[in-house]
C-alpha positions, 0 to 999 in steps of 0.5 A: 549234690543237687536234691532238686533239679529242674531241667528246662521246665516249661508250661503253656496254657491254651490261649495264652500268648506266652508260656507261663513258665519258659525253660526254667532250670535250677539245682537245689542242694539237700537241706536248702530253702529256695524262694521263688520270688516275683510279681503276680503272673511271673510263673512262680506258683505254676513252677511250684505246682509242676514240682508238686505234680498239680500241673503237668509240664509241656516240656522239661524234667523234674528230679528229686534226690536223683529220681525222675518224678516228672510223670509221677502223680502227686501222691507218689512224689512224697512231697509236703505242700502248704497252701496259701489258704491252709486247706484245713477241714473245718469239721476235723480237729487239728489232729484229724487234719494231720492224720488225714494227710498220713491216711492219704499217703498210706501210713499204717493206722497204728503208726498215725497217732505217734506221727500226728503228735510228733508233727504237732509238737514240732510246730508247738501245737501238741496241746491243741490237738483236739481243737477245730480250725475255728477255735484256732488263730490264723497263725495256729491254723497255718502251723496245723497246715505245716504239721500236716505237710511235715508228718509224712516226712517228705523229701521236699517241702513246698510252700505257696505264699503260706503267710499272705493271710496273716497280719504283718507282726504274725507274718514275721513270727511264723516266717521265723518259725518255719525257717527255724523248723526247716533248718532244724529238720534239714528238709529241702524246701521251695517257698513261693512269695511276692514279698521280697523281705520274706524271700531275703530273710528265709532263703538260702537261694532266691530265684527272681522270676519275670515273665516265666523265666528266671532273671537271677538265681543267687544268694539273698545277699547277691540278689540285693547287692549285685542284681544281674538285670535291671528288673532285679534291681528294680523289683528287689529293694529300693534304689535311686534310678538315674539316667546316665551316659557311659563316658569310658569304662568305669566313668559315667556322666550322670546329670551334671556330675561324673560318677565312678562305677566298678563295672559299666556296660559299653559306651552309650546310654545307661541307667544307674542304681544306687541303694539308699544304705550305700549313701552316707553324709561325709564329715569335713575332710572325709572323702569317698570314691564318689562325692556330691554336694547335696541339699536335703529336700525331705526327711522321713523318720520311721523309728529304726531308720531316718530316710533322707531325700537329697537334691544333687547335681546327679539327680535325686539320691536317698540315704537310709541312716540308723537313728542317732547316726552321723547325719540322721539329725539333718533338717530340710534345707541343710547342705552337705556332701554325700559319698558312696563307693564305686562298687556300690553303683550298679549300671545297666545299658539303657 
């Protein structure tokens, strides 16, 4: 059953040539986390702000748990919002910052201390309640902002790029904490990010947005492995992109080679996408649905992975191999055969 429903949500800003959000519709189930993913200016933050009541839609409806909240002011929507900037009051302690949110919601004064402590304990800051923001690390400040959003027990948790101010290692740590907490509480959440790793790691559903519209709404696995459009295939993950011609259904001419694909558009010019983790070196006597002779032109070692760049009759292909696996010890100039499945070749009309 849908907990959050957006119906043809649209927002136009004066003077802009195109809508910032253009007819966005989706449904999100109770307890699920949705990531709004896309480049700057694609409409993801404007969509979040309309859900929160901070922007007024020009058209469309917003429903939460079956209740139409489109015309309600923010304080009557029972939503918790975590902003990119934390938005903590520097002169208040962590506990006072959390309590302020409860006061604004009209929570009885007698109930606030227990709710504040409960929220700070949830994010692991119960013992730091008396500290002010300047006495806390960036990660701890973000946890206070999260506690403030959760203390009113919201119907919906909204997070607007909450990790962007943190360094890479701390981002991953706080990301996992937010996801674990959201799952444990069963809170329905919407998370805005331009970072595909965050979206894929955290979300139950990902909405990839471009120019105010949703290009694809699907699970992280489907978004990555089965992109529905050229934009999604390009924006999410890495891939070799090769110009091609559809010879007949399932068969492509790519450079000087022929490749098989599970699905192809109508005959004519096309573009092929092949993810690096689908390409593998073949042992002697081993076969695959698609095989190509290849010469290694570059080798990049990054610890967990060895990235290999190959020259083939179809064009440049990339393979990501775990260190120590078959082919990870190849050197520049080595020749071999590469293999990959027809189902792993994504094709879009040019």
